[in-house]
C-alpha positions as CSV (number, residue, x, y, z in Angstrom):
1,M,-1.3,-4.3,0.8
2,K,-1.0,-2.2,-2.3
3,E,2.3,-2.4,-4.1
4,I,4.7,0.5,-3.6
5,Y,7.0,0.7,-6.7
6,L,10.4,2.1,-5.9
7,D,12.4,0.8,-8.9
8,S,11.8,3.6,-11.4
9,N,15.4,3.7,-12.6
10,A,14.7,0.2,-14.1
11,T,11.3,1.3,-15.6
12,T,8.3,3.3,-14.7
13,C,4.6,2.9,-15.0
14,V,3.0,4.6,-18.0
15,L,1.5,8.0,-17.4
16,P,-2.3,7.8,-17.8
17,A,-2.2,10.7,-20.3
18,A,0.4,8.7,-22.2
19,V,-1.9,5.6,-22.2
20,A,-4.8,7.7,-23.5
21,A,-2.5,9.3,-26.2
22,A,-1.3,5.8,-27.4
23,R,-4.9,4.5,-27.5
24,Q,-6.0,7.5,-29.5
25,A,-3.1,7.0,-31.9
26,M,-4.1,3.3,-32.4
27,E,-7.8,3.8,-32.6
28,Q,-8.1,7.1,-34.5
29,G,-4.7,8.4,-35.6
30,Y,-3.5,5.1,-37.1
31,G,-2.3,6.6,-40.3
32,N,1.2,5.9,-41.7
33,P,3.0,9.2,-41.5
34,S,4.7,8.4,-44.9
35,S,1.3,8.3,-46.6
36,T,0.2,11.5,-48.5
37,H,-3.5,11.2,-47.9
38,A,-5.3,13.0,-45.1
39,T,-5.0,10.2,-42.5
40,G,-1.3,9.9,-43.1
41,L,-0.8,13.7,-43.0
42,Q,-2.7,13.8,-39.6
43,A,-0.3,11.2,-38.2
44,K,2.7,13.0,-39.5
45,A,1.5,16.3,-38.0
46,M,1.2,14.5,-34.6
47,M,4.7,13.1,-34.9
48,D,6.2,16.4,-36.0
49,G,4.5,18.1,-33.1
50,V,6.1,15.7,-30.6
51,R,9.5,16.1,-32.2
52,Q,9.2,19.9,-32.0
53,R,8.3,19.8,-28.4
54,A,11.2,17.4,-27.6
55,S,13.6,19.5,-29.5
56,R,12.6,22.6,-27.6
57,L,12.7,20.9,-24.2
58,L,16.1,19.3,-24.9
59,G,17.6,22.4,-26.5
60,V,18.4,20.5,-29.7
61,G,18.9,23.7,-31.8
62,D,20.3,22.9,-35.2
63,G,20.9,19.3,-34.2
64,R,18.9,16.3,-35.3
65,L,16.5,14.3,-33.2
66,M,15.2,11.0,-34.4
67,F,12.7,8.5,-32.8
68,N,13.9,5.0,-32.3
69,S,13.2,2.0,-30.1
70,G,15.1,3.2,-27.0
71,A,18.5,3.8,-25.5
72,T,20.2,0.6,-26.6
73,E,19.5,1.3,-30.3
74,G,20.5,4.9,-29.7
75,I,23.8,3.9,-28.3
76,Q,24.4,1.4,-31.1
77,T,23.7,4.1,-33.7
78,A,25.9,6.7,-32.0
79,V,28.8,4.2,-31.7
80,L,28.4,3.0,-35.3
81,S,28.3,6.6,-36.6
82,A,31.4,7.6,-34.7
83,L,33.4,4.5,-35.6
84,C,32.5,4.7,-39.3
85,A,33.7,8.3,-39.4
86,L,36.9,7.2,-37.6
87,R,37.5,4.5,-40.1
88,E,37.0,6.9,-43.0
89,R,39.4,9.4,-41.4
90,R,42.0,6.7,-40.8
91,D,41.7,5.4,-44.4
92,A,42.3,9.0,-45.5
93,G,45.6,9.0,-43.6
94,K,44.4,11.2,-40.8
95,R,45.2,10.6,-37.1
96,I,42.3,9.3,-35.1
97,G,43.6,8.3,-31.7
98,S,44.0,4.7,-30.4
99,L,41.4,4.6,-27.5
100,L,37.7,4.1,-27.2
101,L,37.1,5.5,-23.7
102,Y,34.1,4.8,-21.6
103,G,33.3,5.6,-18.0
104,A,33.8,2.6,-15.7
105,T,30.2,3.0,-14.4
106,E,28.5,3.2,-17.8
107,H,25.6,0.9,-18.6
108,K,26.9,-2.3,-20.1
109,A,25.3,-1.4,-23.4
110,V,28.1,1.1,-24.0
111,P,31.2,-1.1,-23.7
112,E,29.4,-4.0,-25.4
113,S,28.5,-1.7,-28.4
114,L,32.1,-0.3,-28.6
115,A,33.6,-3.8,-28.6
116,H,31.1,-5.0,-31.1
117,W,31.4,-2.3,-33.8
118,N,35.2,-1.9,-33.2
119,R,35.6,-5.6,-34.1
120,L,33.1,-5.6,-37.0
121,L,34.5,-2.5,-38.6
122,G,38.1,-3.8,-38.2
123,L,39.3,-0.7,-36.4
124,N,41.1,-2.7,-33.7
125,L,41.3,0.2,-31.3
126,E,41.7,-0.3,-27.6
127,V,38.5,-0.2,-25.6
128,R,39.4,1.2,-22.2
129,K,37.6,2.1,-19.0
130,L,37.9,5.6,-17.7
131,P,38.1,5.3,-13.9
132,V,35.8,7.1,-11.5
133,D,36.6,8.5,-8.1
134,A,35.2,7.4,-4.7
135,Q,32.1,9.5,-5.3
136,G,31.4,7.9,-8.7
137,R,32.4,10.8,-10.8
138,H,34.8,10.5,-13.8
139,D,38.4,10.8,-12.8
140,L,39.4,14.1,-14.6
141,Q,43.1,13.6,-13.9
142,A,43.0,10.2,-15.6
143,L,40.9,11.7,-18.5
144,D,43.5,14.5,-18.9
145,A,46.2,11.9,-19.3
146,L,44.2,9.8,-21.9
147,I,42.2,12.3,-23.9
148,G,45.0,13.0,-26.3
149,D,44.8,9.4,-27.5
150,A,41.0,9.1,-27.4
151,A,39.1,8.6,-30.6
152,M,35.7,8.4,-28.9
153,L,34.6,9.2,-25.3
154,C,31.4,7.8,-23.8
155,T,30.1,9.1,-20.5
156,M,26.7,9.4,-18.9
157,A,24.7,12.3,-17.5
158,A,23.5,10.4,-14.4
159,N,24.2,6.9,-13.2
160,N,21.4,4.4,-13.2
161,E,22.6,2.6,-10.0
162,T,23.8,5.4,-7.8
163,G,22.1,8.5,-9.3
164,V,25.5,10.3,-9.3
165,V,25.4,13.2,-11.7
166,S,28.5,13.6,-13.9
167,D,30.4,16.8,-14.1
168,L,29.8,17.2,-17.9
169,S,30.9,20.9,-17.8
170,A,34.3,19.9,-16.5
171,I,34.7,17.1,-19.1
172,A,33.7,19.6,-21.9
173,Q,36.2,22.1,-20.6
174,L,39.0,19.5,-20.6
175,L,38.1,18.5,-24.1
176,Q,38.3,22.1,-25.2
177,E,41.5,22.9,-23.4
178,R,43.3,19.9,-24.8
179,G,41.9,20.5,-28.3
180,A,40.6,17.0,-28.4
181,D,38.6,16.0,-31.5
182,A,37.3,12.7,-29.9
183,Y,33.6,12.1,-30.6
184,W,31.6,12.4,-27.4
185,M,28.5,10.4,-26.5
186,V,26.5,11.1,-23.3
187,D,24.0,8.6,-22.1
188,C,21.1,10.8,-21.1
189,V,18.6,8.1,-20.2
190,Q,18.4,8.9,-16.5
191,A,18.5,12.7,-17.1
192,L,15.3,13.0,-19.0
193,G,12.8,15.0,-16.9
194,K,15.3,15.2,-13.9
195,L,18.1,17.4,-15.2
196,K,18.0,20.5,-17.3
197,L,19.4,19.9,-20.7
198,N,20.5,22.4,-23.4
199,L,22.2,20.0,-25.8
200,A,23.0,22.4,-28.6
201,A,25.0,24.6,-26.2
202,T,27.3,21.7,-25.3
203,R,30.1,19.8,-27.0
204,I,28.1,16.6,-26.9
205,D,27.9,14.8,-30.3
206,Y,25.3,12.1,-29.4
207,A,22.7,11.7,-26.6
208,P,20.4,8.7,-26.4
209,F,17.1,8.7,-24.5
210,S,14.6,6.0,-23.5
211,G,10.9,6.8,-22.9
212,H,10.2,4.0,-20.4
213,K,12.4,5.6,-17.8
214,L,10.0,8.6,-17.6
215,Y,6.4,7.2,-17.8
216,A,6.3,6.4,-21.5
217,P,5.9,2.8,-22.8
218,K,8.8,0.6,-23.5
219,G,10.0,0.5,-27.1
220,I,10.2,4.3,-27.8
221,G,13.2,6.4,-27.5
222,M,15.2,9.3,-29.1
223,L,18.7,10.0,-30.3
224,Y,20.1,13.5,-30.5
225,V,22.9,14.1,-33.0
226,R,24.8,17.4,-32.9
227,A,24.8,19.5,-36.1
228,G,27.9,18.5,-38.0
229,A,28.5,15.3,-36.1
230,P,28.9,12.3,-38.5
231,F,26.0,9.9,-38.8
232,T,25.6,6.5,-40.3
233,P,22.1,4.9,-40.1
234,L,21.8,1.7,-38.2
235,M,18.5,0.9,-39.9
236,M,18.2,1.2,-43.7
237,G,15.1,0.7,-45.7
238,G,12.2,3.0,-46.6
239,G,14.0,6.2,-45.6
240,Q,11.8,7.2,-42.6
241,E,13.0,9.8,-40.1
242,A,14.5,11.8,-43.0
243,G,16.6,8.8,-43.9
244,L,18.2,8.6,-40.4
245,R,16.3,5.6,-39.2
246,S,14.2,3.4,-41.6
247,G,11.2,1.5,-40.5
248,T,7.6,2.5,-40.0
249,E,7.5,4.7,-36.9
250,N,6.1,3.5,-33.6
251,M,3.2,6.0,-33.7
252,A,1.5,4.8,-30.5
253,G,4.9,5.1,-28.7
254,I,5.6,8.5,-30.1
255,A,2.1,9.8,-29.1
256,A,2.6,8.5,-25.6
257,L,6.1,10.1,-25.4
258,G,4.5,13.3,-26.6
259,A,2.0,13.2,-23.7
260,V,4.9,12.8,-21.2
261,L,6.8,15.6,-22.8
262,A,3.7,17.8,-22.6
263,A,3.5,16.9,-18.9
264,L,7.1,18.0,-18.5
265,D,6.2,21.2,-20.3
266,D,3.3,22.2,-18.2
267,G,5.4,22.4,-15.0
268,K,2.5,21.0,-12.9
269,T,2.4,17.2,-13.4
270,F,5.8,16.3,-12.0
271,R,7.3,17.1,-8.6
272,S,9.8,19.9,-8.3
273,H,13.5,19.2,-7.4
274,A,12.8,20.5,-3.9
275,D,9.9,18.2,-3.4
276,L,11.9,15.2,-4.6
277,A,14.8,16.1,-2.3
278,S,12.4,16.3,0.7
279,F,11.0,12.9,-0.2
280,R,14.5,11.5,-0.2
281,E,15.2,12.9,3.2
282,Q,12.1,11.2,4.6
283,L,13.2,7.9,3.1
284,V,16.7,8.2,4.4
285,A,15.4,8.9,7.9
286,S,13.2,5.8,7.8
287,L,16.0,3.6,6.4
288,E,18.4,4.8,9.2
289,R,15.7,4.0,11.8
290,A,15.0,0.6,10.3
291,F,18.6,-0.6,9.6
292,P,21.2,0.4,12.2
293,G,24.6,0.7,10.6
294,I,23.2,1.3,7.1
295,V,25.8,2.7,4.6
296,F,24.7,4.9,1.6
297,N,26.9,4.2,-1.4
298,M,26.4,7.6,-3.1
299,P,27.1,11.2,-2.2
300,F,23.8,12.9,-1.6
301,D,25.1,16.3,-2.8
302,L,26.2,14.9,-6.1
303,S,23.4,12.6,-7.0
304,M,19.8,12.9,-8.2
305,P,17.2,13.1,-5.4
306,T,15.3,10.2,-6.9
307,T,18.0,7.5,-6.3
308,L,19.3,5.9,-3.1
309,N,21.9,3.1,-3.1
310,F,22.6,1.5,0.3
311,S,24.0,-1.6,2.0
312,V,23.2,-3.0,5.4
313,P,26.0,-4.8,7.4
314,G,25.3,-8.6,7.8
315,L,22.5,-8.7,5.2
316,S,22.8,-9.8,1.6
317,S,21.0,-8.0,-1.2
318,K,18.9,-11.1,-1.8
319,E,17.7,-11.1,1.9
320,L,16.9,-7.4,1.6
321,L,15.1,-7.9,-1.7
322,D,13.0,-10.8,-0.2
323,L,12.2,-8.6,2.8
324,F,11.1,-5.6,0.8
325,D,9.2,-7.8,-1.6
326,A,7.3,-9.4,1.3
327,A,6.3,-5.9,2.4
328,R,5.3,-5.2,-1.2
329,V,7.9,-2.5,-1.7
330,R,9.6,-3.1,-5.0
331,V,13.3,-2.2,-5.1
332,S,16.3,-3.8,-6.9
333,S,19.9,-4.9,-6.3
334,G,21.3,-2.7,-9.2
335,S,20.8,-2.4,-12.9
336,A,17.7,-4.4,-14.1
337,C,19.8,-5.6,-17.0
338,S,22.3,-7.4,-14.7
339,A,20.1,-8.1,-11.7
340,A,19.6,-11.8,-12.5
341,K,23.4,-12.5,-12.6
342,A,24.0,-12.3,-8.8
343,L,27.3,-10.5,-9.1
344,P,28.7,-7.6,-7.1
345,S,27.8,-4.2,-8.6
346,Y,30.4,-3.3,-11.1
347,V,29.4,0.4,-10.5
348,L,30.2,0.2,-6.8
349,E,33.4,-1.8,-7.5
350,A,34.6,0.9,-9.8
351,M,34.0,3.4,-6.9
352,H,36.3,1.1,-4.8
353,V,33.7,0.6,-2.1
354,P,34.3,-2.5,0.2
355,Q,33.4,-5.8,-1.4
356,W,30.6,-6.5,1.1
357,R,28.9,-3.3,0.1
358,A,29.2,-3.9,-3.6
359,S,27.8,-7.4,-3.1
360,S,24.9,-6.5,-0.9
361,A,23.8,-3.2,-2.3
362,I,20.1,-2.2,-2.8
363,R,18.9,0.5,-5.2
364,L,15.8,2.4,-4.3
365,S,14.6,4.8,-7.0
366,F,11.4,6.8,-7.6
367,G,10.2,9.0,-10.4
368,P,9.0,12.7,-10.4
369,L,5.4,11.6,-10.5
370,I,5.5,10.2,-6.9
371,D,3.3,11.8,-4.2
372,A,3.7,12.5,-0.5
373,A,1.2,9.8,0.5
374,T,3.2,7.1,-1.3
375,I,6.4,8.2,0.3
376,A,4.8,8.2,3.7
377,A,3.5,4.7,3.1
378,A,6.9,3.5,1.9
379,C,8.6,4.9,5.0
380,A,6.1,3.0,7.2
381,R,6.8,-0.2,5.4
382,I,10.5,0.3,5.5
383,E,10.4,0.7,9.3
384,R,8.2,-2.4,9.4
385,C,10.9,-4.3,7.6
386,G,13.4,-3.2,10.2
387,A,11.1,-4.5,13.0
388,A,10.8,-7.8,11.1
389,L,14.5,-8.2,11.0
390,R,14.8,-7.5,14.8
391,S,12.1,-10.0,15.6
392,S,14.0,-12.6,13.5
393,C,17.3,-12.0,15.2
394,L,18.9,-10.4,12.2
395,L,19.2,-7.0,13.8
396,P,19.9,-6.1,17.4
397,S,16.7,-6.0,19.5
398,A,15.9,-5.3,23.1
399,L,13.2,-8.1,23.0
400,A,14.6,-11.5,22.5
401,P,12.3,-14.1,21.0
402,S,11.8,-17.3,22.9
403,P,14.3,-20.0,22.0
404,Q,13.0,-22.8,19.7
405,D,14.1,-26.3,19.0
406,G,15.5,-26.5,15.6
407,V,17.9,-27.8,13.0
408,I,18.9,-24.7,11.0
409,Q,20.8,-24.7,7.8
410,L,22.8,-21.6,6.8
411,S,24.5,-21.5,3.4
412,V,27.0,-19.3,1.5
413,D,29.0,-19.9,-1.6
414,G,28.1,-23.6,-1.7
415,Q,29.0,-24.2,1.9
416,C,26.7,-25.1,4.8
417,T,26.8,-24.5,8.5
418,W,24.3,-26.3,10.7
419,L,23.0,-25.0,14.0
420,L,21.2,-27.2,16.5
421,S,19.2,-25.4,19.1
422,D,17.4,-26.8,22.2
423,A,14.7,-24.6,23.8
424,A,14.5,-26.4,27.1
425,S,18.2,-25.9,27.9
426,A,18.5,-22.7,25.9
427,S,21.7,-24.1,24.3
428,C,23.0,-24.8,20.9
429,V,25.8,-26.5,18.9
430,V,27.4,-25.3,15.7
431,I,28.5,-27.8,13.1
432,D,31.1,-27.0,10.4
433,P,31.2,-23.2,10.8
434,V,31.9,-21.0,7.8
435,A,33.7,-17.7,8.3
436,A,31.3,-15.8,6.1
437,L,28.4,-17.0,8.3
438,V,29.9,-16.1,11.6
439,P,28.1,-12.7,12.0
440,R,24.8,-14.4,11.3
441,L,25.5,-17.2,13.7
442,A,26.6,-14.8,16.4
443,A,23.6,-12.6,16.0
444,F,21.2,-15.5,16.2
445,I,22.8,-17.0,19.3
446,R,22.9,-13.6,21.1
447,C,19.4,-12.7,20.1
448,Q,18.0,-16.1,21.3
449,H,20.1,-15.9,24.5
450,L,21.4,-19.4,23.7
451,A,24.5,-20.9,25.4
452,L,26.9,-22.2,22.9
453,R,27.8,-25.7,24.0
454,A,30.2,-26.8,21.3
455,I,31.6,-26.0,17.9
456,V,32.3,-29.3,16.0
457,H,33.7,-30.2,12.6
458,T,33.1,-33.3,10.5
459,A,36.6,-33.0,9.1
460,P,39.7,-30.9,9.8
461,P,38.6,-27.4,8.8
462,A,40.1,-26.1,5.6
463,D,40.4,-22.6,7.2
464,H,42.4,-24.1,10.1
465,G,39.9,-23.0,12.7
466,V,39.6,-19.4,11.6
467,A,35.7,-19.5,11.6
468,R,35.7,-21.2,15.1
469,L,38.0,-18.5,16.5
470,A,36.0,-15.7,14.9
471,L,32.7,-17.1,16.3
472,L,34.2,-17.3,19.8
473,Q,35.5,-13.7,19.5
474,E,32.1,-12.4,18.2
475,L,30.4,-14.0,21.3
476,A,33.2,-12.9,23.7
477,I,33.7,-16.5,24.7
478,E,37.2,-17.8,25.5
479,Q,36.3,-21.5,25.0
480,V,33.4,-23.9,24.6
481,G,32.9,-27.5,25.4
482,R,33.8,-30.3,23.0
483,V,32.3,-33.7,22.5
484,D,33.4,-35.7,25.5
485,I,35.6,-38.8,25.6
486,D,32.7,-41.1,24.9
487,G,31.8,-39.2,21.8
488,E,28.6,-37.7,23.1
489,L,27.4,-34.2,24.0
490,A,24.2,-33.5,25.9
491,L,22.0,-30.8,24.3
492,G,19.1,-30.7,26.8
493,Q,17.4,-34.1,26.6
494,Q,19.0,-34.7,23.2
495,R,22.3,-36.4,22.6
496,L,24.7,-35.5,19.8
497,R,27.0,-38.5,19.1
498,R,30.2,-38.5,17.2
499,V,31.1,-41.6,15.2
500,E,34.1,-42.3,13.0
501,C,33.5,-42.9,9.3
502,G,36.8,-43.4,7.6
503,A,38.9,-40.2,8.1
504,S,35.8,-38.2,8.8
505,H,33.4,-37.7,11.7
506,V,29.7,-38.1,11.5
507,Y,27.5,-36.5,14.1
508,L,24.2,-38.2,14.9
509,L,21.2,-36.7,16.6
510,G,19.5,-40.0,17.5
511,Q,18.5,-41.8,14.3
512,R,16.7,-38.7,13.0
513,F,19.7,-36.6,11.7
514,A,23.2,-37.4,10.5
515,F,25.5,-34.5,9.9
516,I,27.9,-36.0,7.3
517,G,30.1,-33.2,6.1
518,S,31.4,-33.9,2.6
519,L,30.8,-37.7,2.8
520,A,28.9,-39.4,0.0
521,P,25.7,-41.2,1.2
522,E,27.1,-44.6,0.2
523,A,30.0,-44.1,2.6
524,L,27.5,-44.5,5.5
525,T,26.8,-48.1,4.7
526,P,28.7,-49.3,7.8
527,L,26.6,-47.0,10.0
528,L,23.4,-48.5,8.4
529,E,24.6,-52.0,9.1
530,A,25.4,-51.0,12.7
531,A,21.8,-49.6,13.0
532,L,23.2,-46.2,13.9
533,V,21.2,-44.7,11.0
534,T,18.2,-45.9,9.0
535,P,17.4,-45.5,5.3
536,D,15.2,-42.5,6.3
537,T,17.7,-40.7,8.6
538,V,17.9,-37.1,7.3
539,L,21.4,-36.5,6.0
540,C,22.8,-33.0,6.4
541,A,25.9,-32.2,4.4
542,S,28.4,-29.4,4.6
543,G,28.1,-28.6,0.9
544,D,25.1,-26.8,-0.6
545,D,24.4,-28.4,-4.0
546,G,20.8,-27.2,-3.9
547,G,19.5,-30.4,-2.5
548,I,19.0,-29.1,1.1
549,C,19.2,-32.6,2.7
550,G,19.0,-36.3,1.7
551,T,18.4,-39.8,2.9
552,L,20.1,-43.2,2.0
553,R,16.8,-44.3,0.6
554,A,16.6,-41.3,-1.7
555,A,20.2,-41.8,-2.8
556,R,19.3,-45.2,-4.1
557,E,16.0,-44.4,-5.7
558,G,16.7,-41.2,-7.6
559,E,14.4,-38.2,-7.9
560,A,11.3,-37.1,-9.8
561,A,11.5,-35.1,-13.0
562,A,11.3,-31.3,-12.4
563,S,8.4,-31.0,-14.8
564,E,6.2,-33.0,-12.4
565,L,6.7,-30.4,-9.7
566,Q,5.1,-27.4,-11.3
567,L,1.7,-26.0,-10.4
568,D,0.6,-22.8,-12.0
569,A,-1.1,-20.1,-9.9
570,A,-4.2,-20.2,-12.2
571,A,-4.6,-23.9,-11.5
572,L,-4.1,-23.7,-7.7
573,P,-7.8,-23.1,-6.7
574,A,-9.0,-26.1,-8.7
575,F,-6.1,-28.2,-7.3
576,L,-7.1,-27.2,-3.7
577,R,-10.7,-28.1,-4.3
578,Q,-9.7,-31.5,-5.6
579,H,-7.3,-32.0,-2.7
580,P,-8.9,-30.5,0.4
581,D,-6.3,-32.0,2.7
582,A,-3.5,-30.2,0.8
583,I,-1.0,-28.1,2.8
584,L,0.3,-24.9,1.5
585,V,3.9,-24.5,2.7
586,D,5.4,-21.1,2.8
587,V,9.2,-21.5,2.7
588,R,10.0,-17.8,3.0
589,E,12.1,-16.9,6.1
590,A,10.6,-15.6,9.3
591,Y,11.5,-12.0,8.7
592,E,9.6,-12.1,5.4
593,H,6.5,-13.2,7.3
594,A,6.9,-10.4,9.8
595,A,7.2,-7.8,7.1
596,C,4.1,-9.2,5.3
597,A,0.5,-8.2,6.0
598,G,-2.7,-10.0,5.2
599,T,-3.2,-13.7,4.4
600,V,-1.6,-15.5,1.5
601,C,-4.5,-17.7,0.7
602,E,-8.0,-17.7,2.2
603,G,-9.5,-20.9,3.5
604,C,-6.5,-23.1,3.2
605,E,-4.1,-24.6,5.7
606,V,-0.9,-22.6,5.3
607,R,2.2,-23.6,7.3
608,S,5.4,-21.5,7.6
609,V,8.5,-23.7,7.2
610,P,11.4,-21.5,6.2
611,L,13.8,-23.2,3.8
612,S,16.6,-22.9,6.4
613,R,14.5,-25.1,8.7
614,L,13.1,-27.5,6.1
615,A,15.5,-30.4,7.0
616,G,13.9,-30.5,10.5
617,Q,10.4,-31.0,9.0
618,V,10.9,-33.6,6.3
619,A,10.7,-36.6,8.5
620,A,7.2,-35.7,9.6
621,W,6.1,-35.2,6.0
622,L,7.6,-38.4,4.9
623,Q,5.2,-40.2,7.3
624,Q,2.3,-39.0,5.1
625,P,3.8,-39.4,1.6
626,Q,0.5,-39.0,-0.2
627,R,-0.7,-35.9,1.5
628,P,-0.3,-33.1,-1.1
629,L,2.3,-30.4,-0.2
630,V,2.4,-27.2,-2.3
631,F,5.5,-25.1,-1.6
632,F,5.6,-21.4,-2.4
633,C,7.9,-18.5,-1.9
634,R,8.5,-15.1,-3.5
635,S,9.8,-16.0,-6.9
636,G,9.6,-19.8,-7.0
637,N,13.3,-20.5,-6.6
638,R,13.2,-21.7,-3.0
639,S,9.9,-23.5,-3.4
640,A,11.3,-25.4,-6.4
641,R,14.2,-26.6,-4.2
642,A,11.9,-27.6,-1.4
643,A,9.5,-29.6,-3.7
644,A,12.4,-31.3,-5.5
645,C,13.9,-32.2,-2.1
646,L,10.7,-33.8,-0.9
647,R,10.2,-35.7,-4.2
648,R,13.8,-37.0,-4.0
649,L,13.2,-38.1,-0.4
650,G,10.2,-40.2,-1.5
651,H,7.2,-37.8,-1.0
652,G,5.1,-38.4,-4.1
653,A,2.8,-35.5,-3.7
654,A,5.0,-32.4,-3.5
655,W,4.6,-29.5,-5.9
656,Q,5.8,-26.0,-6.1
657,L,3.8,-22.9,-7.1
658,N,5.4,-21.9,-10.4
659,G,6.7,-18.3,-10.3
660,G,5.9,-18.0,-6.6
661,M,3.8,-15.2,-5.1
662,A,4.8,-12.8,-7.9
663,M,2.8,-14.9,-10.4
664,A,0.1,-15.6,-7.9
665,D,-0.4,-11.9,-7.4
666,A,-0.5,-11.4,-11.1
667,T,-3.1,-14.2,-11.5
668,R,-5.3,-12.8,-8.7
669,H,-5.1,-9.3,-10.4
670,A,-6.0,-10.7,-13.8
671,L,-9.0,-12.7,-12.3
672,A,-10.2,-9.6,-10.5
673,I,-10.1,-7.6,-13.7
674,A,-11.9,-10.4,-15.6
675,A,-14.6,-10.5,-12.9
């Protein structure tokens, strides 16, 4: 399937005309605009033309507009300029205010810059968040109370996570009414090409822009400075940009940005606001069909039509990202700059949305270059994703999948719950339930039409039985059976046996599995001596340290170095030719497979063993310790855990596909281009 890119608030592709302009600048217009010969003068003419077009489109008037590397540099320059002026005013005995105010939903570059330059310049002013309301707009009542003490105010035109458009007119009116002389910076990164701007007609002192948010390359941006606003160069040197920003200009980037601005100017290249709003309506309708109970985290009437932010009850942002990625729909869990940190969205937290929504939010964003066919294809794949979740028991479905035998591991915040299911008896047992996993457990049990035979604990539960009670309530069950007086419970033809081990219980499923709770492997020595377990019994703990499962043999012998586990995508074909008996193991979850179309690798044996079911498969693999196993997933994180687990358990031929399918796709694309 062709990739559908819906993460334009992070970055965009480059407009073909911009690519052509950059190429022309590098191949023919390569002169230095500071040179006085004809080649340099031609380059300067091109640069001046782009600046004039940008000044007209943005309504710069008598203000200044300089080219730079992007929004972060623009923010740094604006903050430095304002704070240097504040220090000069204070040194001259003038009152400057005590607060550096920034909107609570600002990009992290803003508070970080304020804190950095405040410290370096020795101002020691208070850097304070300006709260926002439940709709994500700045709290004007709070601003009214603080503006008299503000030395600088930083807000944004439109939020990068929610698309909420700020009420800049109301802020400007408040500044005027209170006679505030605070310097005002407005982050206009998400506004370029999406909102009408007439900067010279506003009270705004500084406005940074970044080209890569609107189809220009990365590394080119602009900063507007209002006429009369103080300015201190961040970059000193050869005096380029009229002394405002030294350093030889990025001529290829400027040329590319010029092509984007020309496309904005022609009124034909980009979609109208009405078209974009219609596209959003289509996406919303498909999302609602795909995900019952979906909650949108932004007000439609106050946000840009190109941004949707939503949460789905019972599903984490990682699960949704994996699902969309399997369908080759690229979305994000928030700002690209903080996406790798796995924290709740600070933007949504500032809006006081419930914690589960802030922790599981997905951002879907598209640019004004998108077309109707792409939107239609995206809607179809979104609905396919919903069907995939229903087929995997993660969403309610009228069609229940057939029960399967299995040892399933569910993890959250370093804690594990194990679920044992028996297909023949359509029954199951839950071991060490965790409250946060109760909705997932209940959904799976209901969807599979399983009878819950027992809920057991390896030790007295730290939550005093809260998770147990919650699971019973979710399933509308008053009580379930317990392990009988002989310490055994029948699960179809299988027997789950409880044995004492110190102050803890260990639950044995024959000699194949031992559910050990928080016990260390060495504590099981008495069970080994009694032949209740073997050195290769799979040990399933209640804590998730990344190891998935273990054995007594592995605990004694240690594990292989991580460097031995890596297999690059480019080397995979040769590896498979050398090892024709190798098995490719896809550790993505079942819902990812259901959302995916096409084959992963032609001509190879590919098995699907989700990471949550890996513990149930390791014993069979350990019987063939030299047969090569190559694990892969979306990004390489889960496959790395799987390969490390097998190596630690004694399988000497386990590898992981480095970088996952993302790198494999890139490699296939590069090879196709080379061919």
